[in-house]
N, C-alpha and C positions, 0 to 999 in steps of 0.2 A: 457343379452342385453348390448350395448354400453352406455355411459353416456348421450348423445344426444338423443337416442331412449327412454329410462327411462324417460328424462324429458317432451318428447313429449307425451308420452302413459300418465304421469300421470297429463296433463292438458287436455288431450282429448282423453281419451283411446278408442282404436278402434276394429271392428270386426278381431283379429289376434292375435296368441301365445302370444305376448307381452303384447296385451290390457287385455288378459284373466288372464297373470300373473299380472297383474298392479290390477285386480280386487278382485284377492287374497289376494294382498298387503293390499289393503282398508280395507278389513274384519279384517286381523291380525292388522293393524297399527291405522285405523281411528276409530274404534268401540266405544274405549273408549273416544275418541275425540266427536264423535257424541252424544253418551249417556250426556256428562256431558256438551255438548252445550245447549241440549234441558233443563237440569235441570236448569242450570243456566237463562236461559230465564224466568222461573218461570210463566208457560205458566197455565192459566187459561180455564177453560171447554168450554166457549163460545168465545174465542180470535179466530181471522183470523191469519194464522202463514205461513210463507216463507219460506223455505228452499232454498239455492242458492247451484249450484255444488253437488245435492245430491247423484250423485254416485250411488251405488248398493243399497242405500234406506234405510240404518240401521238409520239414523237418523230420515227418514219418519217415518218409525215404532214405535219408540218411541215417538216421537210428537203427534201421532195420539191415540195413548193411552190415551192422556191427554185431548182431546178434545171431553170430553163425552156430552156437552151441544149441544142444539139444533141448536144453532148459530155457533157453533166451525167448523173452516173450515181451512185446509191445503193444501197450494198450495207449488209445487216443480219444479225447473228449471235447467236443465244442457244441454250443448249444445252437449254433446256425444250422439250421438243415440245408441250408446251400451250401456250406461249407463241409459239412459232414458228407454230402453226394459227392462234392468233388474229390475230396480225400480219399473215400471209397472206390472211385474209378482208378484212382493213381496207384491204390496198394492192394488192388484185386487180387493179382496172383499171391500176395502174402497172406492176404484173410483167406483165401483158399486152403491153405497149405496151415492156416490153423496158427501162426506166428504172429499175426495182428489181430486186435478186436478193436472197434471203433465204437465210439457210444455218443450219441446227438442226445445230450445231456447237459443240464445245467450244473456247474461245479458243485452245487452242495448236494446234487442229488446223484453224484455220480457211483455207478454200481461197482466200485473197485473193494475189495475186501480190505481189511485192518491188516497192517504190517506185512503187506505184501511186494511193495514196491522197493527196490533198491535206487534207481533213480528218476527224478522227475526235472521237465524242463519246460519252459514256455516263454514267448517271447511277446513283448507289446500288447498284455493283457491284464495285468492287477489292476490298472487303474479304470476299469470297466465293471469290475465286482461291485455289486451295490454294499457289500460288507466285506472290509478287506481282513479283518480279523476274523471273521468267519471263515472265509477262503482260505485263508494260511493255516488254520484248525484242520479243516478236511484235509488239506493236504499232508498234513504233519500225521493224520491218524490213518492214512493209507500207507504211508512208508515204514520201513522198517528199522529198527534201532541201527544209527549210524549211517544211514540214506542219506545220499547229496542231491540237492536242489540247485539248478540252476536256471536263472533267467536273464536274457540280454534286451537290451535296449539303446536306442540313440537319444541321448538326453536332448542334443540341440537340436533333433528333429522334432522330439517332443515340446520343446520351447517354442518354436515357430507355432506347432499346432496350437498350442495354448494361446499365442498371442493371437491367431484368426479366430480364437472363439469356436476350436471344434471341440475341445474339451474344456469342461468346467473344472473349478475349484481346485484344489492343491494335493489331490490324491495323486498324481502322477508324480510326486516328490518319490525318490526311492528310499527317501530315510522313512517316510510314512511306511510303506513295506515292509522294511527292514525291521522297522520297531513292530509291526504286528506278527512277523515270523519269530521276531524273539519272545514274546509275549505268549506265543502257542507251543513253545518246546525246543525251538532251533536253536542251535548254538554255532559258534563260530559265523556269525552272519556278517558278510564283508562285501564292498563294493571295490571293483578293481576297472581301471579303463583297459582298454585292448584296440588293437587296430589290425585289419585285415584287408587286403584289396583296396588299399587307400582309404577305408572307411574306419570311422574315430566312432567305437562303442562302448557301453559298459556292460559289465555282468555284476549280478548278485549270488553270491554263494552262502548255502547255509546247509548244516549237518541236523538231521534231526535224533533229537537226544529223548529217550524214551526211559 
């Protein structure tokens, strides 16, 4: 695939050969990031949890296993119909029990009520948002006071992707996202280095101040 095709499919996978290849890339590349984003959220059994840009649903699967309480609830949002359908199949049982709700929706239009979410996590997606500050504001809106947001990424991989021109501009820089979070009412915004299964990655943490 050409670099610009790769960038488009990473941001919005479609029903196509390139979209299928990107879904396989997610399984190989994102699984550790998804699992660690869930762990770092410190999800409790009765939390309400939201994953943004959930892709094929690996993070949803990990998170659902922790929501064992009667009030535990998991939401997922992805604007790719292809990813929405893949995740819906993966989470079919949990959806049927009412523990999981998935929405095929743009971030800005996601139908999540204000002040309802305890934990939010996402992986490798903020740099695809057309308006990062607006995206951060929407996340802040749906979170409860004191709610925790975690995003995981691999800066080394991002820099290689930039060098191959599959992503443009400087919005991949985590400092840009962290500034947007702070400007929208998040506090204790910080970046930490982590390692798991010989993979070095970064995690951004933020607490919703209301």
